[in-house]
N, C-alpha and C positions, 0 to 999 in steps of 0.2 A: 665839592661841598664848602659853602661859604660860612665864615664866622656867624653869619645871621641864621643859617640854618641849624648850626649847632646851639645858639641859643634859643630858637624855638624848641628844639627837642629838651633843652633842660627845663624851660617854662612848663612843658607838659608834666613832666616828672614832678615838678614843685606843685603843679595843680593837682596832681593825684595825691600827693602826700598831704596837702592842705584840705583838699576838699573832698577826697574819696574818689574811687575810680568811677563812680556812678556820675559824677560832674563832667566827665570828659565825652565828647563828640565820638563818633564812631571813629573818625580819621585820627584824633588823639590817643584814643584807646589801641588803635592799631599801632601807631607809632610808637607807643610806649611798650608794646611787645616786641616789635622789632628791634627797639632798643638803640642800635647803631646803624647808622647807613653804610653806603659803599663809597669808594674814593669819589664817585662821580654824583651820587644822590644821597640826600638826607634820609633819616628816617621818614619825616612828614612827607617827603616826595615819593617815596617807596610806598607808604601807606596809601597816598592818593592814588598811585598808579594802580596798586592791586584793587582798590574799591572801583576806581574807573572800569577796569579790565573785568571784574567778576560781579560787580553790582552793589553787593550788600555783604554784611558778615556772615549771613548765613550760607551764602553762595561761597564765600571764600573758607568756612569751616568744612564744607561739603565738596570742595573741587580736589581734583587728582593731582600729583605731581607734575604731571606734564603741563596743566593749565597754571600751576602756581609758577613754574620756572620760565613762564613767557615773559614774567617781567624782569628785565635787566637789573642786575645787583640782587636778585633772590635766588636762592638754590635749596639743594636737598636739607642742608642743617636747620634751616628757618622753617621748612615744610615740615620736618620731624617735630622741631619744638610745637609748632600749631597743633600737630595731631596729638602729641603727647598731653597738651593743655586741655584739649578737647576730651580725652580719654579721662582724664582727672576730674573734669567736671561730670562726666557721666557717672562714675564711681561714687563722687561725691553724692550726687542724686540718688543713688542705691542706699548708701548708708543712711542718708536723712529719711528715706522712704521706710527703711527697715526699723529704725529708732521711733518714728511716728506714726506708723501706719495702723489705721483703725477704719474698719468698715463704714464709720459714719463720715469718714473724710474721702469722700469718694472722687472728689476734684483732684486731691493730691496725687490719687492712684492715677487718674485719667491723664494728669499733666506728665506724669513720669512716663508712662507708656507712649504718650505722644511724642515725648523728646527722643525715646529709643527708637521708634519705628517711622516716624512722619519723613525721614529724609532717606529712607532706603529706596534705592532704584529699583528694586524688585520686590514682589510681593513676599513678605515675611511675617511666618506665623510664629508668636512666640506664648510663653506662658509663666504667670506668676505662681509657684507653688507654696502653699500655706500650710501651717500646722493647724492642729485642732483649736488654737486660740486665735487663728488667722494672723498670725505672726508670718512674716515672710522667711521662708527656706531659702528659696533663690528665684531667680529670674533667668529664663533659658529661651533662646532662639532656635525653635525646633525645625522649622521647614522654610526653604526658600524657594520661590518659583520664577515666573518670568515677571514681564512689567504689568500683566493685567491677569495673573491667576497663579495659584499655588495649590498644588495637591495636598490635601490632608490625611495622614493615614492614623487612625486611632490607635492601634497595635503600640506604637514606640510611645505615645503618649501614656498610654496605661501603664505600661513598662517603667516607664521614668517615675511615675507617680508613686508606684509601689516601693522603687529602689528609694527614694526619698521620703516613704512613709507620709506623704502628704495628705491631709485630710479635706483639702480644698482647693481649687483653681481658679484664676482669673485668666483667661485665654485673651489672646490680641492679635490682629494682624493689621497690616497697612494697606491702602489703596493708592499706589503710585500716580495715580489719575488726579489724585486730591479731593476726590468725592468720598464721602464716608458712609453713603447708601449702602445697607447690607443688600447682597445679592440674594437669589434665589438658593444658591450654592452655600452661601454663608449660613443661612437660616437651616439648612438640611444638615450640614455639617455640625453645627451647634445642637440640634437636636439630637443627633446620631451620638456625639460625645458625650451629651448630658446622660444618655440611657447607659453609655458604656462605663461612665464613672460611677454611676449608682449602683452597678453591680458589684463594684469593690468599696461600698461605702463611701464614697468622695464625692462633696458637693461640687458643682459647676456654679460659682457665684455670679459670673457674668463672661461675655464674650464682647471686646471691643473693636470696633472697625475705625482705624485711625485714618483721617482725611488731611488735609492741609491745615485748615484752620478749625476743623470740628472733629468731634469724635461721636460715634454712635453706639449706644448700649443695646445690645441685641436682646438681653433678658430683660430690661426696663422699657424697650422699644422706645428710648429718648435719645435725642441728638443735644450735645452742647457745643458753644463755640468756645475753642480753646486756643488763644493765640500763644 
C-alpha cells in the first residue's frame, strides 16, 4: 500500500467530516467503513474489489460470510462489523417507527416493513402488534417458508395476540420473486385471519405483500412503489 493510497483514505474521512456521509460515493462510504487496508491493499482498493465482486451496497449488506471472504484482505472481523452495523440500522428504524407511528402515515409503515422483509431469501410472514391507541407493541417474524411459499397457521397468531394483549395487527409477508401481487392463497389467509381475530375483538388493519420495489395492501387493494 502506497502513501498515495493512504492519502486517498484520509481525504475520504475529511470529506465525510466536512460535508457529511451523504456526500460520499458508494465506494467512498464503503472505504470509510473498512477504515484501514491490508498490507497489500488500501481501504479504497478493498472497497472497489467488494463492489466489483458483489455489485452494489444492497448485495453487500445481504451477502454471506463465504462471499465476503472471497475478497483477499477481508475476513470475519470486517464481516461481523458489517452485520452489526446493519442490525443497528434495523433497530434504529424500529425505534423511529415506535415513536412516530400513526395510521395516517402509512408510507412510513410500508417502508419499514419493506426494509425488514424485502431481502429475505425465503417467504417470511410477520406482524406488527398494536395497542388500543395503535401504538406498536412489537414486531415479530412468525413463519418462514420456502422461496415461493409459507404456510400460515392462525392459532399461533391468535395465541401471540392474546399474550401481548394486542388490540390490532398489521400483517406482512414478502415474495422473494420480487412481485408484490397477492395470490389467491394470500387473499384466503387474510380473510381467515380477519375472521379469527374478530372473535377475540382484535382488528386486522392491513396485510402487506412486499415485493422488490413495490408493496401491495390487501385490505386497500392498492399498490405502492417503494424504493
